[in-house]
N, C-alpha and C positions, 0 to 999 in steps of 0.2 A: 211366587216362591223363589227363594234363593238357596245357595249351597248350605247355609247354616239354619235353614228353617227347621223348627222343631215340629213334632207331631201335634203339639198344642196349637201352634200357629195354623197348621193345616186343618185342625179341628175347628178353629174359628172360621175357616173358609168353607165349611160345609161337611166336615167329617164327624161332627157331633151327632147325637141321637136325633133322628129326623132329618139329617142333612142330606144333600143331594147325592153324596158319594155312597151312602149306605142304601142299598135296595134289597128288599126281601121278597120272596115269593108269597109269603104269608105273614100275618101279624105275629110278632114274637110273643112267646109265653113270658110270664113275669120272671121266671128263673133265667131265661135266655137274655132278657133285658138287663138283669143283674150281672150276668157274665159279660155282656157287652160293655157295661159301665166299668167293670173291673179291668177288662182288656184295655179300654181307653185310658184308664188311670195309669196302668202299667206302661203304656206307650207315650204318655204325655210329656216326658222329658227326654225322649230320644231325639238326637240330632240327625237329620237326614243329610247324607253326603253322597250325591249322585255319582261322583267319580271315584269312589272308594269301593273296593271289592268287599262284599260281606263274607264273613267267615264264622262258622260255629266252632266253639272251643269247648272241649270236655274239661271242665275246671278241676275235677278230681285227679286228672292225669293229662295235663296239657301237652306233655312231650309225646306220648304214645297215642293219645286220643281215646275215643270210646271203644270199649269192648264189653261183651256180655259178662265176662269174668270180672272186669273192673266194676261194672254196675252191681253185680252180685255181691262182691266184696264190700262195696260202699254201703249197701243196704243191710248186710248181715254182720259186719264187724262193728262191735260196740265202741271200741277205743278210737275210732276215726273221728276227728273233729267234724262238726257239721259244716257242710258246704254253704257259703254265704249266698244268699239270693241276690241277684243283680236287680238294680232298679233303674 
């Protein structure tokens, strides 16, 4: 691996379904396997950068961050534009 390795590259090295990185105490149910596939798809184009600090950002209010009131307003006010999903 190198600094610009993507999760897709890591997947090719054994992060795929049945790969050595994934280990389960029991066999997954069909719906759990579907969730795993979805998770792997969502992560497939993320670039791993080991020397960069990770940070969560509340996209509906990046200045103040998350609050229960902000989440409530986001879910209940109909005039607010939909928050874009990140891929």
